[in-house]
C-alpha positions in Angstrom: 20.6 -19.5 -6.5 21.7 -16.1 -5.3 19.1 -13.7 -4.1 20.3 -9.7 -3.8 18.5 -7.4 -1.3 19.6 -3.3 -2.0 19.2 -0.5 -0.2 16.1 1.4 -1.3 16.6 5.0 -2.7 13.7 6.4 -3.5 13.1 9.7 -1.5 11.4 9.0 1.9 11.6 5.4 1.4 12.8 3.3 4.7 11.4 0.0 3.9 13.7 -2.9 2.9 12.4 -6.1 0.9 13.8 -8.8 3.0 14.2 -8.9 7.3 17.1 -11.1 8.8 14.4 -13.7 10.1 13.2 -14.3 6.6 17.0 -14.2 5.2 17.6 -16.9 7.4 14.7 -19.4 6.3 15.9 -18.3 2.7 19.0 -19.5 3.2 18.1 -22.5 5.1 15.9 -23.6 1.8 19.5 -23.4 0.0 19.6 -19.6 -1.4 22.5 -17.6 -0.9 21.6 -13.9 0.0 23.8 -10.9 -0.5 22.3 -7.9 1.5 23.7 -4.4 0.7 25.3 -2.9 3.6 23.0 -0.6 5.1 19.9 -1.9 3.6 17.7 -2.3 6.4 19.1 0.3 9.1 16.4 2.3 8.3 13.4 0.2 8.8 15.6 -1.3 12.7 17.1 -4.1 11.1 21.1 -3.6 11.7 24.0 -4.9 9.2 24.7 -7.4 12.1 21.5 -9.4 12.0 21.6 -10.0 8.3 25.2 -11.4 8.8 24.1 -13.4 11.8 21.2 -14.8 9.8 23.6 -16.0 7.3 23.5 -13.4 4.4 26.9 -11.9 3.3 26.9 -8.2 3.1 28.2 -6.7 -0.3 28.1 -3.0 -2.1 25.3 -2.3 -4.3 26.8 -3.5 -7.3 27.1 -6.9 -5.5 23.4 -6.7 -4.4 22.5 -6.5 -8.1 24.6 -8.9 -9.6 22.4 -12.0 -8.4 20.0 -14.2 -10.2 16.8 -12.8 -8.2 16.7 -9.1 -6.9 14.4 -8.5 -4.4 13.0 -4.6 -4.1 10.4 -2.9 -2.6 9.8 0.2 -4.7 10.2 0.7 -8.6 13.6 0.5 -10.2 15.5 3.5 -11.7 17.7 3.8 -14.6 20.9 2.9 -12.7 19.3 0.2 -10.9 18.2 -1.1 -14.7 21.9 -0.5 -15.8 23.2 -3.0 -12.6 20.8 -5.8 -13.2 22.4 -9.1 -14.1 20.9 -9.9 -18.1 18.9 -12.4 -18.0 18.2 -12.6 -14.1 14.9 -12.4 -12.5 13.2 -9.0 -10.6 10.4 -9.0 -8.1 9.0 -5.8 -6.8 6.4 -3.0 -6.9 6.5 -1.5 -10.5 4.2 1.4 -9.6 2.7 1.2 -13.5 0.1 0.5 -15.1 1.5 -1.2 -18.3 5.1 -1.5 -19.9 7.2 2.0 -19.9 10.6 3.1 -20.6 12.1 1.3 -17.3 10.5 -2.0 -17.8 11.2 -2.1 -21.4 14.6 -1.7 -20.3 14.4 -4.6 -18.4 12.7 -6.6 -20.9 15.5 -5.9 -23.5 18.3 -7.0 -21.1 16.2 -10.3 -20.9 15.4 -10.0 -17.1 12.1 -11.6 -16.2 10.1 -9.2 -14.4 7.2 -9.8 -11.7 5.2 -7.2 -10.5 3.9 -7.1 -7.0 0.9 -4.9 -7.6 -0.2 -7.9 -10.3 -0.9 -10.3 -7.9 -4.2 -12.1 -8.5 -6.9 -11.6 -5.6 -7.4 -15.3 -5.2 -7.4 -17.2 -1.8 -4.2 -19.1 -2.8 -2.6 -15.7 -3.4 -3.3 -14.0 -0.3 -0.1 -14.8 1.7 1.6 -13.1 -1.1 -0.6 -9.9 -1.5 1.8 -7.0 -1.0 -0.7 -4.5 -2.0 -3.1 -5.9 0.7 -0.3 -6.0 3.3 1.0 -2.6 3.0 -2.6 -1.1 2.3 -3.7 -2.6 5.9 -0.5 -0.6 7.0 -1.6 2.5 5.7 -5.0 2.4 6.9 -3.6 2.1 10.5 -1.1 4.9 10.4 -3.3 7.2 8.4 -5.9 6.7 11.3 -3.1 7.9 13.6 -1.7 10.7 11.7 -5.5 12.0 11.8 -5.6 11.8 15.7 -2.1 13.7 16.0 -3.4 16.4 13.7 -6.8 17.0 15.1 -7.0 19.3 17.8 -9.7 17.5 19.7 -10.2 14.2 21.5 -11.3 11.2 19.2 -13.2 9.4 21.8 -15.7 10.7 24.2 -14.0 12.0 27.3 -15.7 12.5 30.9 -13.6 14.2 33.1 -13.8 16.6 36.5 -12.9 19.3 34.1 -16.1 18.4 31.9 -16.8 16.2 29.1 -16.0 15.8 25.4 -18.0 14.1 22.4 -16.4 12.0 20.5 -15.1 12.9 17.1 -16.9 12.1 13.6 -14.8 10.5 11.7 -15.9 9.7 8.0 -13.7 6.9 6.1 -14.2 6.9 2.2 -13.6 3.6 0.5 -13.8 0.2 2.3 -11.0 -1.9 0.8 -8.1 -3.3 3.2 -6.9 0.3 4.0 -10.3 1.6 4.7 -11.3 -1.3 6.7 -8.4 -0.8 8.8 -9.1 3.0 9.4 -12.2 2.1 10.6 -11.0 -0.5 12.9 -8.2 1.7 14.5 -10.5 4.4 14.7 -13.1 2.7 16.5 -10.3 1.5 19.1 -9.6 5.2 19.5 -13.3 5.7 20.4 -14.5 7.7 17.5 -17.7 8.0 16.1 -17.0 6.3 12.6 -19.4 6.5 9.7 -17.9 4.6 6.2 -18.8 4.5 2.4 -18.1 2.7 -0.6 -19.4 2.5 -3.7 -20.0 -1.2 -3.6 -23.2 -2.3 -1.5 -21.5 -5.7 -0.1 -19.3 -3.6 1.6 -22.2 -2.4 4.2 -22.0 -5.4 6.2 -18.1 -5.4 6.6 -18.6 -1.6 8.0 -21.2 -2.8 10.8 -19.2 -5.9 11.3 -16.5 -3.0 12.9 -18.9 -1.1 14.7 -19.1 1.7 12.5 -22.1 3.0 10.5 -22.3 2.7 6.7 -23.6 5.8 4.6 -26.2 4.4 2.1 -26.6 6.2 -1.0 -28.9 5.2 -4.2 -26.9 6.2 -7.3 -28.9 4.1 -9.5 -26.2 1.6 -10.2 -23.3 -0.5 -8.5 -19.6 0.4 -8.1 -18.6 -3.1 -7.8 -15.9 -4.4 -10.4 -14.0 -7.2 -11.1 -11.6 -9.0 -8.3 -13.0 -7.4 -5.5 -12.0 -3.7 -6.5 -14.4 -0.8 -7.3 -15.2 0.3 -10.7 -15.4 4.0 -12.3 -19.2 5.2 -11.9 -20.7 6.8 -14.8 -20.7 10.6 -14.8 -24.1 11.1 -13.6 -23.8 8.7 -11.0 -20.6 10.3 -9.9 -22.4 13.6 -9.7 -25.3 12.1 -7.5 -22.9 10.7 -5.3 -21.0 14.1 -4.6 -24.3 16.1 -4.1 -25.5 13.1 -1.7 -22.1 12.9 0.3 -22.0 16.4 1.0 -23.9 16.9 3.9 -22.3 13.8 5.5 -19.0 15.2 4.8 -19.4 18.3 5.9 -20.4 17.3 9.5 -17.4 15.2 9.7 -14.3 16.4 11.9 -11.7 13.7 10.4 -12.3 12.2 6.9 -9.9 9.6 5.7 -10.5 8.9 2.1 -9.0 5.5 0.4 -11.0 5.3 -2.8 -9.1 4.3 -5.8 -9.7 2.8 -8.8 -6.8 0.4 -10.5 -4.8 2.6 -13.4 -7.1 5.5 -13.1 -7.3 8.8 -11.4 -8.6 8.9 -8.1 -12.5 9.7 -7.8 -13.2 13.4 -6.5 -15.2 12.8 -3.1 -14.4 15.7 -1.2 -15.1 18.6 -3.0 -13.7 22.1 -2.1 -17.1 23.0 -1.3 -17.1 20.4 1.3 -13.9 21.3 2.9 -15.3 25.0 3.2 -18.2 23.7 5.0 -16.0 21.5 7.3 -15.4 23.0 11.3 -12.1 24.7 11.3 -9.6 22.6 13.0 -10.9 19.4 11.2 -8.5 17.0 9.2 -8.4 15.2 6.0 -6.0 12.2 5.1 -6.1 11.7 1.6 -4.6 8.2 0.9 -5.5 8.8 -2.4 -2.9 11.2 -3.0 -0.5 9.9 -5.2 -3.2 9.2 -7.9 -4.6 12.9 -7.9 -6.5 12.8 -4.6 -9.9 12.3 -3.6 -9.7 16.0 -2.6 -9.0 18.5 -5.1 -7.2 20.3 -2.5 -4.8 17.8 -1.9 -1.3 18.3 -2.5 0.8 15.0 -3.0 3.6 14.6 -0.4 2.5 17.6 1.5 0.3 18.8 4.8 -1.3 21.8 3.9 -4.1 24.0 5.4 -7.3 25.0 3.3 -10.0 27.3 4.5 -9.0 26.2 8.0 -8.8 22.4 7.3 -5.7 20.4 7.5 -5.4 18.1 4.6 -2.5 15.5 4.9 -1.2 14.2 0.9 2.0 11.8 2.3 2.0 9.1 -0.1 3.8 6.7 1.8 2.2 5.8 4.8 3.8 2.3 5.2 7.5 3.6 5.2 6.1 5.5 8.6 6.0 2.1 10.4 9.0 0.6 8.2 9.9 -2.3 10.9 6.6 -4.1 10.5 6.1 -2.8 7.1 8.9 -4.3 5.9 8.5 -7.7 7.6 4.8 -7.8 6.1 6.7 -7.3 3.1 9.3 -9.8 3.4 7.0 -12.8 4.1 5.0 -12.0 1.3 8.1 -12.0 -1.2 9.0 -15.5 0.8 5.5 -17.0 0.1 5.7 -16.0 -3.5 9.4 -17.8 -3.9 8.0 -21.0 -2.2 5.9 -21.6 -5.2 8.5 -20.5 -7.6 11.5 -22.7 -6.6 11.7 -26.7 -6.6 14.1 -27.8 -4.0 16.8 -30.1 -5.1 20.2 -31.5 -3.9 22.0 -28.9 -6.1 19.9 -26.0 -4.6 16.6 -24.4 -5.7 15.1 -24.9 -9.0 13.1 -22.2 -10.9 9.6 -23.9 -11.9 8.3 -22.5 -15.3 6.6 -19.1 -14.4 4.1 -19.2 -17.1 2.4 -22.6 -15.6 1.3 -21.4 -12.2 -1.8 -18.9 -12.5 -0.1 -16.5 -9.7 3.5 -15.9 -11.0 1.8 -16.2 -14.9 -0.3 -13.2 -13.8 2.6 -11.3 -12.5 4.8 -11.6 -14.9 5.5 -8.5 -17.1 5.4 -9.1 -21.0 6.6 -7.0 -23.7 3.6 -5.3 -25.7 6.1 -5.9 -28.9 
C-alpha cells in the first residue's frame, strides 16, 4: 500500500499533509511513502528529514500515482487528472456538497474522504482536523490582534506611568474561540466572550473571561455541538443587544460560523464607527463572508480608524505545528482504516465504520 504526500499549491498554503515523524510510523506499519520533493520545506521539514524517515522522494506525478493520497487543501483540476483511478483520497474538501471537482474524482472511481465530515464523537476526537486547525487559528489570531493593536494588552505598571488592560471580546466560543480566550487571558487582556449557545458560559468562566449574556428568546444550540442559525427576529435582537458591548471593545476576535451557511453578521458598520480609533477586529469567518460586513477576505484593511484583519488561513502562519497536528489526525484515521497483515496493510470496509462512513463522499446521481 503506497501513500503519497504532494506539495500544497494553494496560494499562501505552507502546511504539508504529513511530517517525517509520522511518516516513519506509517512506514513501520508496512506502508510505502512517496513524498514530492520540497513538500515540507515551507513548514520547516526538509527533504532530508523525509528520506531519513524512510520515505522516497519523487516528483508530483509520482506523489499522485499512489494507492492513498494525503492532502491538506482542496484538489484542483490538475490534481484530479493526476489521481490514480480507483485510489483513495483524504483531505479537506472545502465543500458542503458534491461539486465539479468531487464529481470528477468520483467519476474516476476515487474513494474520497473529507476531513471536515469527521463526526464529532469521542472516538473521533484524535482525528478531528477541523478542531486541531481551529485551535491553532484561535491562538494565531490573538497574536495578530496583539501585534496590530497600538497599545498593550495587559495592564502595565512602570516608572513612566501605567496602562489599563485592553478590553478584548471574543465572538463565538467553539474551538477557535476558546483558544483565543485562553491566549488573550495569558497575554493579560480583560476578556469578554459571547456565543448563542448558553452552555458555553461555564466554559468562558473557566478560562477566566466574562460571558456576555443576552436574552434572545431562543437558543442557538444546534446538532453535534455546533451553533444553528437564529431566526430573523433573534438576529435583530442580538445585533441591538451586542452593539454597546462591542463598541466598548479595543479588540474583537470573531469566530462565529454556521456549517454550510454564510457567517452571521455580528459586528455592524455602526459598531465599527463607534469603536475607538486604533482598535482591531480579527475576523476568522472572513472566508465565509465575515462576521463584519466591512471585512475583506484575504486582506487587512482600515475602516473608520479600525484595523480589520480578514486573513483566511491562520494555521498556515504556524505551519510546523499545524502540519504536525494535521499529520497526526490523518495517522489516527489511517489506524482505523487498515488492518495489518503479513503482506501489508489491508483496507477495511469503509462503510462498516461509523467514522469513515460519515466521511465518505457519495455521488448524488
